[in-house]
DSSP file (Angstrom, degrees, kcal/mol; ACC not computed):
  #  RESIDUE AA STRUCTURE BP1 BP2  ACC     N-H-->O    O-->H-N    N-H-->O    O-->H-N    TCO  KAPPA ALPHA  PHI   PSI    X-CA   Y-CA   Z-CA
    1    1 A M              0   0    0      0, 0.0     2,-0.3     0, 0.0     0, 0.0   0.000 360.0 360.0 360.0 133.8   41.6   48.1 -319.9
    2    2 A I        -     0   0    0     60,-0.1     2,-0.6     1,-0.0    20,-0.1  -0.517 360.0-148.2 -73.8 130.1   45.1   49.3 -319.6
    3    3 A R        -     0   0    0     -2,-0.3    42,-2.6     2,-0.1    43,-0.3  -0.908  37.6-107.2 -98.3 111.5   47.7   48.1 -322.1
    4    4 A W  S    S+     0   0    0     -2,-0.6     2,-0.2    40,-0.2    16,-0.1  -0.511  86.6  56.3 -90.5 155.4   51.0   47.9 -320.5
    5    5 A P        +     0   0    0      0, 0.0    40,-0.5     0, 0.0     2,-0.3   0.467  69.8 167.8 -78.5 169.6   53.6   49.2 -320.4
    6    6 A A  E     -AB  19  44A   0     13,-2.9    13,-2.9    38,-0.2     2,-0.4  -0.876  27.4-127.6-141.5 171.1   52.6   52.7 -319.5
    7    7 A I  E     -AB  18  43A   0     36,-2.2    36,-2.4    -2,-0.3     2,-0.6  -0.976  13.3-135.4-126.8 141.7   54.2   56.0 -318.4
    8    8 A L  E     -AB  17  42A   0      9,-2.4     9,-1.6    -2,-0.4     2,-0.6  -0.856  18.5-157.9 -93.9 124.8   53.4   58.2 -315.4
    9    9 A I  E     -AB  16  41A   0     32,-3.1    32,-2.2    -2,-0.6     2,-0.6  -0.916   2.3-158.0-105.9 112.3   53.4   61.7 -316.4
   10   10 A V    >   -     0   0    0      5,-0.6     3,-2.0    -2,-0.6    30,-0.1  -0.827  28.7-109.0-100.1 125.2   54.0   64.1 -313.4
   11   11 A E  T 3  S+     0   0    0     -2,-0.6    29,-0.1     1,-0.3    -1,-0.1  -0.203 100.2   9.2 -51.7 128.1   52.7   67.8 -314.0
   12   12 A G  T 3  S+     0   0    0      1,-0.1    -1,-0.3     2,-0.0    -2,-0.0   0.564 109.1 101.6  82.2   3.3   55.5   70.3 -314.5
   13   13 A D    <   -     0   0    0     -3,-2.0    -3,-0.4     2,-0.1    -1,-0.1  -0.957  55.7-160.7-126.7 116.6   58.1   67.6 -314.6
   14   14 A P        +     0   0    0      0, 0.0     2,-0.2     0, 0.0    70,-0.1   0.663  66.8 100.8 -71.7 -11.7   59.8   66.4 -317.8
   15   15 A E        -     0   0    0     69,-0.1    -5,-0.6    -5,-0.1     2,-0.3  -0.502  62.0-155.5 -72.1 132.5   61.0   63.2 -316.1
   16   16 A L  E     -A    9   0A   0     -2,-0.2     2,-0.5    -7,-0.1    -7,-0.2  -0.768   7.3-135.9-109.2 157.5   58.6   60.2 -317.0
   17   17 A V  E     -A    8   0A   0     -9,-1.6    -9,-2.4    -2,-0.3     2,-0.4  -0.951  13.6-141.0-113.3 113.3   58.1   57.1 -315.0
   18   18 A Y  E     -A    7   0A   0     -2,-0.5     2,-0.5   -11,-0.2   -11,-0.2  -0.618  15.1-168.4 -74.1 129.2   58.1   53.8 -316.8
   19   19 A V  E     -A    6   0A   0    -13,-2.9   -13,-2.9    -2,-0.4     3,-0.1  -0.975   5.9-167.1-121.8 110.7   55.5   51.3 -315.4
   20   20 A H        -     0   0    0     -2,-0.5     2,-0.3   -15,-0.2    -1,-0.1   0.915  60.5 -31.9 -63.6 -50.3   56.0   47.8 -316.8
   21   21 A D  S  > S-     0   0    0    -17,-0.1     4,-2.7   -16,-0.1     5,-0.2  -0.910  75.9 -70.7-159.8-179.9   52.6   46.2 -315.7
   22   22 A L  H  > S+     0   0    0     -2,-0.3     4,-2.8     1,-0.2     5,-0.2   0.884 127.4  52.2 -52.3 -46.6   49.9   46.2 -313.1
   23   23 A A  H  > S+     0   0    0      2,-0.2     4,-1.7     1,-0.2    -1,-0.2   0.891 110.3  49.4 -55.7 -45.8   52.1   44.6 -310.4
   24   24 A D  H  > S+     0   0    0      1,-0.2     4,-0.7     2,-0.2    -2,-0.2   0.914 111.8  49.4 -69.2 -42.6   54.8   47.3 -311.0
   25   25 A W  H >< S+     0   0    0     -4,-2.7     3,-1.0     1,-0.2     6,-0.3   0.917 109.2  50.3 -56.2 -50.3   52.1   50.0 -310.8
   26   26 A E  H 3< S+     0   0    0     -4,-2.8    -1,-0.2     1,-0.3    -2,-0.2   0.793 114.0  46.0 -62.0 -29.3   50.7   48.6 -307.5
   27   27 A N  H 3< S+     0   0    0     -4,-1.7    -1,-0.3    -5,-0.2    -2,-0.2   0.506  90.9 102.5 -85.0  -7.5   54.3   48.6 -306.0
   28   28 A H    X<  -     0   0    0     -3,-1.0     3,-0.9    -4,-0.7     4,-0.1  -0.623  62.8-152.2 -89.7 132.5   55.2   52.0 -307.3
   29   29 A P  G >  S+     0   0    0      0, 0.0     3,-1.5     0, 0.0     4,-0.4   0.599  80.5  86.6 -82.5  -6.1   55.1   54.7 -304.6
   30   30 A G  G 3  S+     0   0    0      1,-0.2     3,-0.4     2,-0.2    -5,-0.1   0.726  76.4  68.0 -65.1 -17.5   54.2   57.4 -307.3
   31   31 A A  G <  S+     0   0    0     -3,-0.9    -1,-0.2    -6,-0.3    -5,-0.0   0.688 111.8  26.8 -76.4 -13.0   50.5   56.8 -307.1
   32   32 A Y  S <  S+     0   0    0     -3,-1.5    -1,-0.2    -4,-0.1    -2,-0.2   0.250  78.8 142.9-132.7  21.9   50.2   58.1 -303.6
   33   33 A V    >   -     0   0    0     -3,-0.4     3,-1.5    -4,-0.4    -3,-0.0  -0.341  57.9-123.7 -62.8 148.4   53.0   60.7 -303.0
   34   34 A A  T 3  S+     0   0    0      1,-0.3    -1,-0.1    21,-0.0    21,-0.0   0.832 109.9  54.2 -63.7 -33.4   51.8   63.6 -301.0
   35   35 A S  T 3  S+     0   0    0      2,-0.0    -1,-0.3     0, 0.0    -2,-0.1   0.478  77.6 136.0 -80.2  -1.4   52.8   66.1 -303.8
   36   36 A R    <   -     0   0    0     -3,-1.5     2,-0.2     1,-0.1   -26,-0.0  -0.247  44.7-146.4 -57.2 131.8   50.7   64.3 -306.4
   37   37 A S    >   -     0   0    0      1,-0.1     3,-1.4   -26,-0.0   -26,-0.1  -0.646  20.3-125.1 -93.0 151.3   48.7   66.7 -308.6
   38   38 A D  T 3  S+     0   0    0     -2,-0.2    14,-0.2     1,-0.2    -1,-0.1   0.700 112.8  63.5 -68.6 -16.3   45.3   65.9 -310.0
   39   39 A A  T 3  S+     0   0    0     12,-0.1     2,-0.3     2,-0.1    -1,-0.2   0.442  76.3 109.8 -84.1  -2.4   46.9   66.7 -313.4
   40   40 A D    <   -     0   0    0     -3,-1.4    12,-0.8   -30,-0.1     2,-0.3  -0.551  53.5-170.8 -74.9 134.7   49.3   63.8 -313.1
   41   41 A L  E     -BC   9  51A   0    -32,-2.2   -32,-3.1    -2,-0.3     2,-0.4  -0.867  28.0-139.2-132.1 159.8   48.3   61.0 -315.6
   42   42 A L  E     -BC   8  50A   0      8,-2.3     8,-3.0    -2,-0.3     2,-0.5  -0.968  22.4-166.8-114.2 129.4   49.1   57.4 -316.6
   43   43 A V  E     -BC   7  49A   0    -36,-2.4   -36,-2.2    -2,-0.4     6,-0.2  -0.987  10.6-145.2-122.6 128.6   49.3   56.9 -320.4
   44   44 A D  E >   -B    6   0A   0      4,-2.5     3,-1.6    -2,-0.5   -38,-0.2  -0.208  34.6 -90.8 -87.8-178.2   49.2   53.3 -321.7
   45   45 A S  T 3  S+     0   0    0    -42,-2.6    54,-0.5   -40,-0.5    53,-0.3   0.441 126.5  56.3 -78.5   2.5   51.1   51.9 -324.7
   46   46 A L  T 3  S-     0   0    0    -43,-0.3    -1,-0.3     2,-0.1    25,-0.1   0.403 121.5-106.4-104.6  -2.1   48.0   52.7 -327.0
   47   47 A G  S <  S+     0   0    0     -3,-1.6    22,-2.8     1,-0.3     2,-0.2   0.461  70.3 150.0  94.0  -2.0   48.1   56.5 -325.9
   48   48 A K  E     - D   0  68A   0     20,-0.2    -4,-2.5   -45,-0.1     2,-0.4  -0.488  38.6-138.1 -70.2 134.5   45.0   56.1 -323.7
   49   49 A V  E     -C   43   0A   0     18,-2.3    16,-2.5    -6,-0.2    17,-0.6  -0.779  19.4-172.5 -94.8 136.7   45.0   58.5 -320.7
   50   50 A Y  E     -CD  42  64A   0     -8,-3.0    -8,-2.3    -2,-0.4     2,-0.2  -0.986  21.0-128.9-127.3 139.9   44.0   57.6 -317.2
   51   51 A E  E     -CD  41  63A   0     12,-3.0    12,-1.9    -2,-0.3   -10,-0.1  -0.517  34.5-110.3 -75.8 149.0   43.5   59.7 -314.1
   52   52 A L        -     0   0    0    -12,-0.8    -1,-0.1   -14,-0.2     3,-0.1  -0.503  37.6-103.7 -76.9 150.1   45.3   58.4 -311.0
   53   53 A P        -     0   0    0      0, 0.0    -1,-0.1     0, 0.0     9,-0.1  -0.286  39.7 -98.3 -70.8 157.8   43.1   57.1 -308.2
   54   54 A G    >   -     0   0    0      7,-0.2     3,-1.2     1,-0.1     7,-0.1  -0.186  37.2-101.6 -68.3 173.4   42.5   59.1 -305.2
   55   55 A R  T 3  S+     0   0    0      1,-0.3    -1,-0.1    -3,-0.1     4,-0.1   0.830 123.7  47.2 -68.7 -28.3   44.6   58.5 -302.0
   56   56 A A  T 3  S+     0   0    0      2,-0.1    -1,-0.3     0, 0.0    -2,-0.0   0.436 101.9  85.8 -93.4   1.2   41.7   56.4 -300.3
   57   57 A E  S <  S-     0   0    0     -3,-1.2     2,-0.0     1,-0.1     0, 0.0  -0.609  91.5 -93.0 -95.7 155.6   41.2   54.3 -303.5
   58   58 A P    >   -     0   0    0      0, 0.0     3,-1.9     0, 0.0    -1,-0.1  -0.410  35.5-118.8 -58.4 145.1   43.2   51.1 -304.6
   59   59 A K  T 3  S+     0   0    0      1,-0.3    -2,-0.0   -33,-0.1   -32,-0.0   0.816 114.2  61.3 -55.2 -32.2   46.1   51.8 -306.8
   60   60 A A  T 3  S+     0   0    0      1,-0.2     2,-2.3    -8,-0.1    -1,-0.3   0.587  74.7  98.4 -80.6  -6.6   44.4   49.8 -309.6
   61   61 A A    <   +     0   0    0     -3,-1.9     2,-0.3    -7,-0.1    -1,-0.2  -0.216  51.5 159.3 -83.8  54.3   41.4   52.2 -309.6
   62   62 A L        -     0   0    0     -2,-2.3   -10,-0.2    -9,-0.1   -60,-0.1  -0.558  29.7-146.9 -71.0 131.7   42.8   54.1 -312.7
   63   63 A R  E     -D   51   0A   0    -12,-1.9   -12,-3.0    -2,-0.3     2,-0.1  -0.907   8.9-128.2-113.9 127.7   40.0   56.0 -314.5
   64   64 A P  E     -D   50   0A   0      0, 0.0   -14,-0.3     0, 0.0   -16,-0.0  -0.419  12.4-160.9 -69.4 141.1   40.1   56.5 -318.2
   65   65 A T  E     -     0   0A   0    -16,-2.5   -15,-0.1     2,-0.2     3,-0.1   0.655  36.0-117.6 -91.1 -12.9   39.6   60.0 -319.3
   66   66 A G  E    S+     0   0A   0    -17,-0.6     2,-0.2     1,-0.4   -16,-0.1   0.342  77.1 119.0  92.3 -10.8   38.6   59.3 -322.8
   67   67 A Q  E     -     0   0A   0    -18,-0.3   -18,-2.3     2,-0.0     2,-0.4  -0.588  47.5-157.4 -92.2 156.6   41.6   61.2 -324.2
   68   68 A I  E     -D   48   0A   0     -2,-0.2     2,-0.3   -20,-0.2   -20,-0.2  -0.993   9.6-141.5-131.5 126.4   44.2   59.6 -326.3
   69   69 A K        -     0   0    0    -22,-2.8     2,-0.1    -2,-0.4    -2,-0.0  -0.696  24.6-128.5 -86.3 134.9   47.8   61.0 -326.7
   70   70 A S     >  -     0   0    0     -2,-0.3     4,-2.7     1,-0.1     3,-0.3  -0.477  22.7-108.0 -85.9 159.8   49.2   60.7 -330.2
   71   71 A L  H  > S+     0   0    0      1,-0.2     4,-2.5     2,-0.2     5,-0.2   0.862 122.8  52.7 -50.4 -42.5   52.5   59.1 -331.1
   72   72 A E  H  > S+     0   0    0      2,-0.2     4,-2.2     1,-0.2    -1,-0.2   0.870 108.5  49.5 -67.2 -35.8   53.9   62.7 -331.8
   73   73 A E  H  > S+     0   0    0     -3,-0.3     4,-2.2     2,-0.2    -2,-0.2   0.952 114.4  45.8 -65.6 -43.9   52.7   63.9 -328.3
   74   74 A I  H  X S+     0   0    0     -4,-2.7     4,-2.4     2,-0.2    -2,-0.2   0.884 110.1  52.5 -64.0 -38.6   54.4   60.9 -326.7
   75   75 A L  H  X S+     0   0    0     -4,-2.5     4,-3.3    -5,-0.2     5,-0.2   0.937 107.6  53.0 -57.0 -49.0   57.5   61.4 -328.7
   76   76 A G  H  X S+     0   0    0     -4,-2.2     4,-1.8     1,-0.2    -2,-0.2   0.897 111.0  47.9 -58.6 -42.4   57.6   65.1 -327.5
   77   77 A L  H  X S+     0   0    0     -4,-2.2     4,-2.5     1,-0.2    -1,-0.2   0.890 112.7  46.2 -66.9 -40.1   57.3   63.8 -323.9
   78   78 A V  H  X S+     0   0    0     -4,-2.4     4,-2.5     2,-0.2    -2,-0.2   0.893 111.2  52.4 -72.7 -37.6   60.1   61.2 -324.3
   79   79 A K  H  X S+     0   0    0     -4,-3.3     4,-2.9     2,-0.2    -2,-0.2   0.892 110.8  48.5 -64.3 -34.5   62.4   63.8 -326.0
   80   80 A A  H  X S+     0   0    0     -4,-1.8     4,-2.4    -5,-0.2    -2,-0.2   0.934 112.0  49.4 -66.0 -47.4   61.8   66.2 -323.1
   81   81 A H  H  X S+     0   0    0     -4,-2.5     4,-0.7     1,-0.2    -2,-0.2   0.898 112.1  47.5 -57.6 -41.9   62.6   63.4 -320.7
   82   82 A A  H ><>S+     0   0    0     -4,-2.5     5,-2.1     1,-0.2     3,-0.8   0.927 111.0  50.7 -65.1 -50.1   65.7   62.5 -322.6
   83   83 A A  H ><5S+     0   0    0     -4,-2.9     3,-0.9     1,-0.2    -1,-0.2   0.875 109.3  51.3 -57.8 -41.0   66.9   66.0 -322.8
   84   84 A S  H 3<5S+     0   0    0     -4,-2.4    -1,-0.2     1,-0.3    -2,-0.2   0.687 106.8  55.6 -70.3 -16.8   66.4   66.5 -319.0
   85   85 A S  T <<5S-     0   0    0     -3,-0.8    -1,-0.3    -4,-0.7    -2,-0.2   0.525 121.4-109.5 -94.0  -8.3   68.4   63.4 -318.5
   86   86 A G  T < 5 +     0   0    0     -3,-0.9    -3,-0.2    -4,-0.5    -2,-0.1   0.595  61.3 158.4  92.5  17.1   71.3   64.8 -320.4
   87   87 A A      < -     0   0    0     -5,-2.1     3,-0.3    -6,-0.1     2,-0.3  -0.355  34.3-133.6 -67.2 151.0   71.0   62.5 -323.5
   88   88 A C  S    S+     0   0    0      1,-0.2    -1,-0.1     2,-0.1    -5,-0.0  -0.711  80.5  27.7-104.6 153.8   72.6   63.8 -326.6
   89   89 A C    >   +     0   0    0     -2,-0.3     3,-2.0     1,-0.1     4,-0.4   0.803  68.7 155.0  68.0  28.0   70.9   63.9 -330.2
   90   90 A V  G >   +     0   0    0     -3,-0.3     3,-1.8     1,-0.3    -1,-0.1   0.869  64.6  63.8 -61.2 -34.9   67.5   64.1 -328.6
   91   91 A A  G 3  S+     0   0    0      1,-0.3    -1,-0.3   -12,-0.1    -2,-0.1   0.768  98.3  57.2 -57.5 -23.4   66.1   65.8 -331.8
   92   92 A K  G <  S+     0   0    0     -3,-2.0    -1,-0.3     2,-0.0    -2,-0.2   0.520  77.1 122.2 -88.8  -4.9   66.9   62.5 -333.8
   93   93 A L    <   +     0   0    0     -3,-1.8     2,-0.3    -4,-0.4   -14,-0.1  -0.306  35.2 167.2 -55.0 132.9   64.8   60.3 -331.5
   94   94 A Y        +     0   0    0      6,-0.1    -2,-0.0     7,-0.0    -3,-0.0  -0.995  16.3 179.7-143.3 148.5   62.2   58.5 -333.5
   95   95 A A        -     0   0    0     -2,-0.3   -20,-0.1     1,-0.0     3,-0.0  -0.991  26.4-144.5-141.6 146.1   59.8   55.5 -332.7
   96   96 A P  S    S+     0   0    0      0, 0.0     2,-0.3     0, 0.0   -25,-0.1   0.505  86.3  23.1 -87.4  -2.3   57.3   54.0 -335.1
   97   97 A S  S  > S-     0   0    0      1,-0.1     4,-1.8   -26,-0.1     5,-0.1  -0.969  78.9-111.8-152.4 164.2   54.9   53.3 -332.1
   98   98 A I  H  > S+     0   0    0     -2,-0.3     4,-2.2   -53,-0.3     5,-0.2   0.886 117.3  55.8 -70.7 -36.1   54.1   54.5 -328.7
   99   99 A E  H  > S+     0   0    0    -54,-0.5     4,-1.4     2,-0.2    -1,-0.2   0.893 109.6  47.7 -60.9 -36.0   55.3   51.1 -327.1
  100  100 A E  H  > S+     0   0    0      2,-0.2     4,-1.7     1,-0.2    -1,-0.2   0.895 109.0  54.1 -69.3 -38.8   58.7   51.7 -328.9
  101  101 A A  H  X S+     0   0    0     -4,-1.8     4,-2.2     1,-0.2    -2,-0.2   0.901 107.5  51.1 -58.7 -43.0   58.8   55.3 -327.6
  102  102 A Y  H  X S+     0   0    0     -4,-2.2     4,-1.9     1,-0.2    -1,-0.2   0.815 104.8  55.5 -68.0 -33.0   58.3   53.9 -324.1
  103  103 A R  H  X S+     0   0    0     -4,-1.4     4,-2.1     2,-0.2    -1,-0.2   0.854 107.2  51.0 -64.3 -37.7   61.2   51.5 -324.7
  104  104 A I  H  X S+     0   0    0     -4,-1.7     4,-2.2     2,-0.2    -2,-0.2   0.927 110.0  48.7 -63.3 -48.9   63.3   54.5 -325.5
  105  105 A A  H  X S+     0   0    0     -4,-2.2     4,-2.1     1,-0.2    -2,-0.2   0.891 111.4  50.7 -57.4 -39.1   62.2   56.3 -322.3
  106  106 A R  H  X S+     0   0    0     -4,-1.9     4,-3.0     1,-0.2    -2,-0.2   0.921 108.0  51.4 -72.7 -43.0   62.9   53.2 -320.3
  107  107 A S  H  X S+     0   0    0     -4,-2.1     4,-1.7     1,-0.2    -1,-0.2   0.882 109.0  51.5 -64.4 -37.2   66.5   52.8 -321.7
  108  108 A V  H  X S+     0   0    0     -4,-2.2     4,-1.2     2,-0.2    -1,-0.2   0.903 111.7  48.0 -60.2 -40.2   67.2   56.5 -320.8
  109  109 A M  H  X S+     0   0    0     -4,-2.1     4,-1.3     1,-0.2    -2,-0.2   0.885 110.9  50.4 -67.4 -36.7   66.0   55.7 -317.2
  110  110 A D  H  < S+     0   0    0     -4,-3.0    -1,-0.2     1,-0.2    -2,-0.2   0.839 105.2  56.5 -65.5 -30.6   68.2   52.6 -317.1
  111  111 A E  H  < S+     0   0    0     -4,-1.7    -1,-0.2     1,-0.2    -2,-0.2   0.835 107.1  50.1 -64.0 -38.7   71.1   54.6 -318.3
  112  112 A Q  H  <        0   0    0     -4,-1.2    -1,-0.2     1,-0.2    -2,-0.2   0.787 360.0 360.0 -76.7 -27.0   70.6   57.0 -315.2
  113  113 A A     <        0   0    0     -4,-1.3    -1,-0.2     0, 0.0    -2,-0.2   0.558 360.0 360.0 -71.4 360.0   70.4   54.2 -312.7
C-alpha cells in the first residue's frame, strides 16, 4: 500500500512531481503522457518504488517493484530538482526523513508556480 505523499520521477529529467495523495495521482496527467518511459517511477514517503500503470490500466494500478530508495538517494533527487529550479545553497539541503525531503521538493515547486 502506498504511503502518501509520493514523488513521480521521470527518467532523464531532474524535475520531480509531488503527488499529495491517491486523488491527486488519479487527477494527474503524468500517469499517461505519451512520452512516458517504462523507467518512470513513483516513490512513496517510505521510499518504496512503484512502476507506473500501463496506458490501458487504471491510474491506481501502481505495481510495487520491491525496491526501496534510501533517504540519501531521495535527498540527491531533491537536490538535483532544486538545482535545476535555480535554488541556491542546494548542497546544504538536509531532511531527517523522506517525507520531509518531499516537503522540501514541494516548497521548491510552489516557489516556481
